[in-house]
C-alpha positions in Angstrom: -107.8 -64.6 84.4 -105.7 -63.8 87.3 -102.8 -61.4 87.2 -100.4 -64.2 87.7 -101.6 -66.0 84.7 -101.4 -62.9 82.6 -97.9 -62.3 83.7 -96.9 -65.9 83.0 -98.5 -65.8 79.6 -96.8 -62.4 78.9 -93.5 -63.9 80.1 -93.9 -66.9 78.0 -94.8 -64.8 75.0 -91.8 -62.6 75.5 -89.5 -65.6 75.8 -91.0 -67.1 72.7 -90.6 -63.8 70.9 -87.0 -63.5 71.9 -86.4 -67.1 70.9 -88.0 -66.6 67.5 -86.1 -63.3 66.9 -82.8 -64.9 67.8 -83.6 -67.8 65.4 -84.6 -65.4 62.7 -81.4 -63.4 63.3 -79.3 -66.6 63.1 -81.0 -67.5 59.8 -80.3 -64.1 58.4 -76.7 -64.2 59.6 -76.2 -67.6 57.9 -77.6 -66.1 54.6 -75.3 -63.1 54.7 -72.2 -65.2 55.5 -72.9 -67.4 52.5 -73.3 -64.4 50.3 -70.0 -62.9 51.5 -68.1 -66.1 51.0 -69.5 -66.3 47.5 -68.4 -62.7 46.8 -64.9 -63.4 48.1 -64.6 -66.5 46.0 -65.8 -64.6 42.9 -63.3 -61.8 43.6 -60.5 -64.3 44.1 -61.4 -66.0 40.8 -61.4 -62.7 38.9 -58.0 -61.7 40.5 -56.5 -65.0 39.4 -57.8 -64.5 35.9 -56.4 -60.9 35.8 -53.1 -62.1 37.2 -52.9 -64.8 34.6 -53.5 -62.2 31.9 -50.8 -59.9 33.3 -48.4 -62.8 33.5 -49.1 -63.8 29.9 -48.6 -60.2 28.7 -45.4 -59.9 30.7 -44.1 -63.1 29.2 -44.9 -61.8 25.7 -43.1 -58.5 26.3 -40.1 -60.4 27.8 -39.9 -62.6 24.8 -40.1 -59.6 22.4 -37.5 -57.7 24.4 -35.2 -60.7 24.5 -35.5 -61.0 20.7 -34.7 -57.3 20.2 -31.8 -57.6 22.6 -30.4 -60.7 20.8 -30.7 -58.8 17.4 -29.0 -55.7 18.8 -26.2 -57.9 20.3 -25.9 -59.6 16.9 -25.6 -56.3 15.0 -23.0 -55.0 17.5 -21.0 -58.2 17.1 -21.1 -57.7 13.3 -20.0 -54.0 13.8 -17.2 -55.0 16.1 -16.1 -57.6 13.7 -16.0 -55.0 10.8 -14.1 -52.5 13.1 -11.7 -55.2 14.0 -11.1 -56.0 10.3 -10.5 -52.2 9.6 -8.1 -51.9 12.4 -6.2 -54.9 11.2 -6.0 -53.4 7.7 -4.9 -50.0 9.1 -2.2 -51.8 11.2 -1.0 -53.5 8.0 -1.0 -50.2 6.1 0.9 -48.5 8.9 3.4 -51.3 9.0 3.8 -51.0 5.2 4.2 -47.2 5.4 6.6 -47.4 8.2 8.7 -49.9 6.2 8.6 -47.5 3.2 9.6 -44.6 5.4 12.5 -46.6 6.9 13.5 -47.6 3.4 13.4 -44.0 2.2 15.3 -42.8 5.2 18.0 -45.4 4.4 18.1 -44.1 0.8 18.4 -40.5 2.0 21.2 -41.5 4.3 22.9 -43.2 1.4 22.4 -40.2 -0.8 23.7 -37.8 1.9 26.8 -39.9 2.1 27.1 -39.9 -1.7 26.6 -36.1 -1.8 29.2 -35.5 0.9 31.6 -37.7 -1.1 30.9 -35.8 -4.3 31.3 -32.4 -2.5 34.6 -33.6 -1.1 35.7 -34.8 -4.6 34.6 -31.4 -6.1 36.6 -29.5 -3.5 39.6 -31.7 -4.1 39.2 -31.1 -7.8 38.8 -27.3 -7.3 41.9 -27.2 -5.1 43.9 -29.2 -7.6 42.6 -27.1 -10.5 43.4 -23.8 -8.8 46.8 -25.1 -7.7 47.5 -26.3 -11.2 46.4 -23.0 -12.7 48.5 -21.1 -10.3 51.4 -23.4 -11.0 51.2 -23.2 -14.8 50.3 -19.6 -15.2 52.2 -18.4 -12.1 49.2 -16.2 -11.2 47.9 -15.3 -7.8 44.6 -16.7 -6.7 42.8 -13.4 -7.4 44.3 -13.1 -10.8 43.4 -16.7 -11.7 39.9 -16.1 -10.5 39.6 -13.1 -12.8 41.0 -15.0 -15.7 38.5 -17.9 -15.2 35.6 -15.4 -15.0 36.7 -13.6 -18.1 37.1 -16.9 -20.0 33.6 -18.1 -19.0 32.1 -14.7 -19.7 33.7 -14.4 -23.2 32.6 -18.0 -24.0 29.0 -17.7 -22.8 28.5 -14.0 -23.3 26.0 -14.6 -26.1 24.0 -17.1 -24.0 24.0 -14.6 -21.1 22.9 -11.8 -23.4 20.0 -13.9 -24.9 18.8 -14.9 -21.5 19.0 -11.4 -20.2 17.2 -10.0 -23.1 14.4 -12.6 -22.8 14.0 -12.0 -19.1 14.0 -8.2 -19.6 11.6 -8.4 -22.5 9.1 -10.7 -20.8 9.3 -8.9 -17.4 9.4 -5.4 -18.9 6.4 -6.0 -21.1 4.3 -7.1 -18.2 5.5 -4.4 -15.8 5.2 -1.7 -18.5 1.7 -2.8 -19.3 0.6 -2.7 -15.7 2.5 0.6 -15.0 1.0 2.2 -18.0 -2.5 1.2 -17.0 -2.0 2.6 -13.5 -0.4 5.9 -14.7 -2.9 6.4 -17.5 -5.8 5.9 -15.1 -4.4 8.3 -12.6 -3.6 11.0 -15.2 -7.0 10.7 -16.9 -8.8 11.1 -13.6 -7.1 14.4 -12.9 -7.5 17.5 -15.1 -5.5 20.4 -13.8 -4.5 23.7 -15.2 -0.9 24.0 -16.5 -0.7 27.8 -16.8 2.8 28.9 -15.9 3.6 31.9 -13.6 6.1 34.5 -14.7 8.6 36.7 -12.9 6.7 40.0 -13.1 3.4 41.3 -12.0 1.4 43.9 -13.8 -0.7 46.5 -12.0 -3.4 48.3 -14.1 -3.7 52.1 -13.5 -6.7 54.4 -14.2 -4.8 57.2 -15.7 -1.3 58.1 -16.8 -1.1 61.0 -14.3 -0.8 58.4 -11.4 2.7 57.4 -12.7 4.1 60.8 -11.8 2.6 60.5 -8.3 4.2 57.0 -7.9 7.6 58.3 -9.0 7.4 61.3 -6.7 9.7 64.3 -6.5 13.1 63.2 -7.7 11.9 59.6 -7.5 11.6 59.5 -3.7 8.2 57.7 -3.7 9.3 54.9 -6.1 12.5 54.4 -4.2 10.6 54.2 -0.9 8.3 51.7 -2.4 11.1 49.6 -3.8 13.0 49.7 -0.6 10.0 48.8 1.6 8.7 46.0 -0.6 12.0 44.7 -1.9 11.0 44.7 -5.6 11.7 46.7 -8.7 9.0 49.1 -10.0 9.2 49.5 -13.8 7.3 52.6 -15.1 7.7 52.9 -18.8 5.7 54.0 -21.8 3.4 51.1 -21.6 -0.1 52.6 -21.4 -2.4 51.8 -18.5 0.2 49.5 -16.8 2.9 49.5 -14.2 5.2 46.4 -13.9 6.5 45.0 -10.6 9.6 42.8 -11.1 11.1 40.5 -8.4 12.4 37.0 -7.8 10.2 36.5 -4.7 6.5 36.2 -5.6 5.5 37.1 -2.0 7.3 40.5 -2.3 5.7 41.1 -5.7 2.2 40.5 -4.3 2.9 42.7 -1.3 4.1 45.5 -3.6 1.0 45.0 -5.8 -1.4 45.1 -2.9 0.3 48.2 -1.4 0.4 50.0 -4.8 -3.3 49.3 -5.4 -4.1 50.7 -1.9 -2.0 53.8 -2.5 -3.6 54.5 -5.8 -7.1 54.1 -4.2 -6.2 56.4 -1.3 -4.5 59.0 -3.5 -2.0 60.0 -0.9 1.4 58.8 -2.1 4.4 59.8 0.0 7.2 57.9 1.8 5.6 57.6 5.3 2.3 56.5 3.8 4.1 54.0 1.5 5.8 52.3 4.5 2.6 52.1 6.4 0.7 50.6 3.5 3.5 48.1 2.8 3.3 46.9 6.4 -0.4 46.6 6.2 -0.1 44.7 2.9 2.4 42.2 4.5 -0.3 41.5 7.1 -2.9 40.9 4.5 -0.5 38.7 2.5 0.1 36.6 5.7 -3.7 36.1 5.9 -3.8 35.0 2.3 -0.9 32.6 2.9 -2.7 31.0 5.8 -5.9 30.7 3.8 -4.2 29.2 0.8 -2.5 26.6 3.0 -5.7 25.7 4.7 -7.5 25.5 1.4 -4.8 23.3 -0.2 -4.9 20.9 2.8 -8.7 20.7 2.6 -8.7 20.1 -1.1 -6.1 17.4 -0.8 -7.9 15.7 2.1 -4.9 16.0 4.5 -5.9 17.0 8.0 -4.4 17.1 11.5 -1.4 19.1 10.4 0.3 21.6 12.7 -1.0 25.2 12.0 2.6 26.3 11.5 3.1 23.7 8.7 -0.1 25.0 7.1 1.2 28.5 7.2 4.5 27.6 5.6 2.6 25.5 3.0 0.6 28.5 2.0 3.8 30.4 1.1 4.2 28.0 -1.8 1.2 29.9 -3.5 3.7 32.6 -4.2 6.5 30.3 -5.2 7.3 29.0 -8.7 9.5 26.2 -10.1 10.3 26.2 -13.8 7.4 28.6 -14.2 5.0 26.2 -12.4 3.1 27.3 -9.3 4.6 25.1 -6.5 1.4 25.0 -4.4 -0.7 24.1 -7.4 1.9 21.5 -8.3 1.9 20.0 -4.8 -1.9 19.9 -4.8 -2.0 18.2 -8.2 0.7 15.7 -6.9 -1.5 14.9 -3.8 -4.4 14.0 -6.0 -2.2 11.8 -8.3 -0.5 10.2 -5.4 -3.8 9.3 -3.8 -5.0 7.6 -7.0 -1.8 5.7 -7.4 -1.9 4.6 -3.8 -5.4 3.3 -4.3 -4.4 1.3 -7.3 -1.3 -0.1 -5.5 -2.9 -0.8 -2.1 -0.7 1.7 -0.3 -1.6 4.1 2.5 -3.6 6.8 0.7 -3.4 9.4 3.4 0.3 9.1 3.9 0.9 9.3 0.1 -1.3 12.4 -0.2 0.4 14.2 2.7 3.9 13.3 1.5 3.0 14.7 -2.0 1.4 17.8 -0.6 4.4 18.6 1.7 7.2 17.4 -0.6 8.3 20.9 -1.7 7.5 22.7 1.6 11.2 23.5 2.0 11.0 25.7 -1.1 9.0 28.2 1.0 12.1 29.0 3.0 15.0 28.0 0.7 15.9 31.6 0.1 16.2 32.2 3.9 17.6 28.9 5.2 20.8 27.1 4.1 20.4 23.7 2.5 18.4 21.9 -0.2 14.7 22.2 -0.2 14.4 18.5 0.7 16.6 18.9 3.9 14.8 22.1 4.8 11.4 20.4 4.4 12.5 17.5 6.5 13.7 19.8 9.3 10.4 21.7 9.2 8.3 18.6 9.4 10.4 17.1 12.2 10.3 20.3 14.2 6.6 20.6 14.1 5.9 16.9 14.8 4.8 15.5 11.5 4.3 11.7 11.1 7.5 9.8 10.4 5.8 8.0 7.5 5.0 11.4 5.9 8.6 12.5 6.2 9.9 9.2 4.7 7.4 9.6 1.8 8.4 13.2 0.9 12.2 13.0 1.4 13.0 10.7 -1.5 11.3 12.5 -4.4 14.6 13.7 -5.7 16.4 10.5 -4.7 18.5 12.3 -2.2 17.3 9.7 0.3 16.6 6.0 -0.3 13.1 4.7 -0.9 12.1 3.4 2.5 8.4 2.9 1.8 6.1 2.4 -1.2 4.6 5.8 -0.5 8.0 7.4 -1.2 8.1 5.8 -4.6 4.5 7.0 -5.3 5.4 10.6 -4.3 8.4 10.5 -6.7 6.2 9.1 -9.5 3.5 11.7 -8.9 6.2 14.5 -9.0 7.4 13.2 -12.4 3.8 13.0 -13.7 2.9 16.5 -12.6 6.1 18.1 -13.7 6.1 16.2 -17.0 2.7 17.4 -18.2 2.9 19.3 -21.5 3.1 23.0 -20.7 3.4 22.4 -17.0 7.0 23.7 -16.8 9.1 26.1 -18.8 12.8 26.1 -19.2 14.9 28.7 -20.9 16.4 28.1 -24.3 19.9 28.4 -22.9 19.3 25.7 -20.2 17.6 23.6 -22.9 20.5 23.8 -25.3 23.1 23.3 -22.5 21.3 20.1 -21.3 21.3 18.7 -24.8 25.0 19.4 -25.2 25.8 17.9 -21.8 23.9 14.8 -22.7 25.8 14.3 -25.9 29.1 15.0 -24.2 28.5 12.4 -21.5 27.6 9.8 -24.2 30.6 10.7 -26.4 33.1 10.3 -23.5 32.8 6.5 -23.5 35.3 4.4 -25.6 33.8 2.9 -28.7 31.1 5.5 -29.1 31.1 6.9 -32.7 28.4 9.5 -32.3 25.3 10.4 -30.3 22.2 12.5 -30.8 19.9 14.0 -28.1 16.3 14.1 -29.4 12.7 14.6 -28.2 13.5 17.7 -26.2 16.4 16.0 -24.4 14.2 13.1 -23.1 15.8 10.5 -25.5 19.5 10.1 -26.4 20.6 7.7 -29.1 24.2 6.4 -29.0 25.9 4.6 -31.9 28.8 2.4 -31.0 31.6 0.7 -33.1 30.5 -2.9 -33.5 34.1 -4.1 -33.9 35.1 -2.7 -30.5 31.9 -3.1 -28.6 30.1 -6.4 -28.1 26.3 -6.7 -27.3 27.1 -7.3 -23.6 29.4 -4.2 -23.6 26.6 -2.2 -25.3 24.3 -3.1 -22.4 26.9 -2.0 -19.9 27.5 1.3 -21.7 23.8 2.1 -21.6 23.7 1.5 -17.9 26.8 3.6 -17.2 25.5 6.5 -19.4 22.2 6.4 -17.5 24.0 6.5 -14.1 26.2 9.4 -15.1 23.3 11.4 -16.4 21.4 10.8 -13.1 24.5 11.9 -11.2 25.7 14.9 -13.2 22.6 16.5 -14.8 19.4 18.0 -13.4 16.3 17.5 -15.5 12.5 17.1 -15.2 11.0 13.7 -15.9 13.3 10.9 -17.2 15.8 10.4 -20.1 15.8 7.3 -22.2 19.2 6.0 -23.3 19.4 4.0 -26.5 22.7 2.3 -27.4 22.7 1.1 -31.0 25.2 -1.5 -32.3 25.0 -2.2 -36.0 27.1 -4.6 -38.1 27.4 -3.8 -41.8 29.1 -6.0 -44.4 30.1 -4.1 -47.6 31.5 -5.6 -50.7 31.9 -4.2 -54.3 31.1 -6.0 -57.5 33.5 -5.0 -60.3 
């Protein structure tokens, strides 16, 4: 074969191959196109089915939500209807109450008018009655008033007395019961010594020869000691004892300390005596300060000025009716604290007022005035709390009771001073007080006789029943009590009993 033929055959074969390949590609393309259209149609069918399901589900949810909404609206409509009914009822009730209030206001107005009218009528009647009384009796207005009061008093005196007695009995029983409970509790909680101090101090000696040394040549040593210490030295036949006598306990203790120092030293002569007395005064001042601090600590009273503490310590050497004043004040502080706790008062103020109530007695021999006034000036000068001053100043009723603590301090003073054996009084003062009590009672008109009993703490007064009524007896008892408080000085309290007896006597013959 020639090259041309080969080339033609090769060209024809290539054209045929190309034609066959294109045809085959076309056939393949047609197959793929059919497959894609089928897939698209299937996808669209599935999408329509899914959409239909979603639509159905949405419709179901919408129907359910609509039903719920309708039910909620229905319930709200029912609630609104009930609320509307309640509001209507409230409006009706308010309208009814308003009408009642208006009606009551009208009634009140009418009553006010009636009361005013009655008051005017009463005033007119009073004016007419007073004018008529003055016209008939020819008395002044004041005299007529006194006569009317006297007439009513005499007419209704028995009713007044019965009511007074009933009120006094009921109130007194309750108050007495409560007061006794408080006082008994306070007294039982405190047990204190009631040993009384005396006006002399005894100094033991080792031998009788020392008495001659103390007296000295021509008595110069004893005179020097008495002059330096301000006391009286009693040297008698009493064995083993020298007595120091003096009104001021501080001086007695200074003399005792000096005498003991001189006897221990053995050198007793005027110069040495004066030196020892001065030294003893310094030691006593230390003791005074220590006693004041100890008392304040035991009473639980702090933050006091040191100068007040020093003056307080001087009470250790001061007595009242034989009772040590500092011990009495300390005992009072404990009692006042317990009473304040029971009554809900200020415990610290009550304790401080009780502890310092007699501080003026430490200087009453040196400063003019009562011990209460002196104590007030001391506390004011050294900046004590005003509440403490008010609490202490009324314990002898020289000042009014301004606080409950002042009453507590006065009560504690009466308890401490009234303890059996706490205080001693001379027989002369005791008898004089009894005589004065009976004299005061016998000075009243209508009193037949009187007796002071129970150590002067109780006085019984017998009155004439023909001259004195029950109401007059009550007045006499009050007036006797006031005069006793004003004219006599006594520890504790005095009970006044006025007795009115009516006796009918007949004889059978």
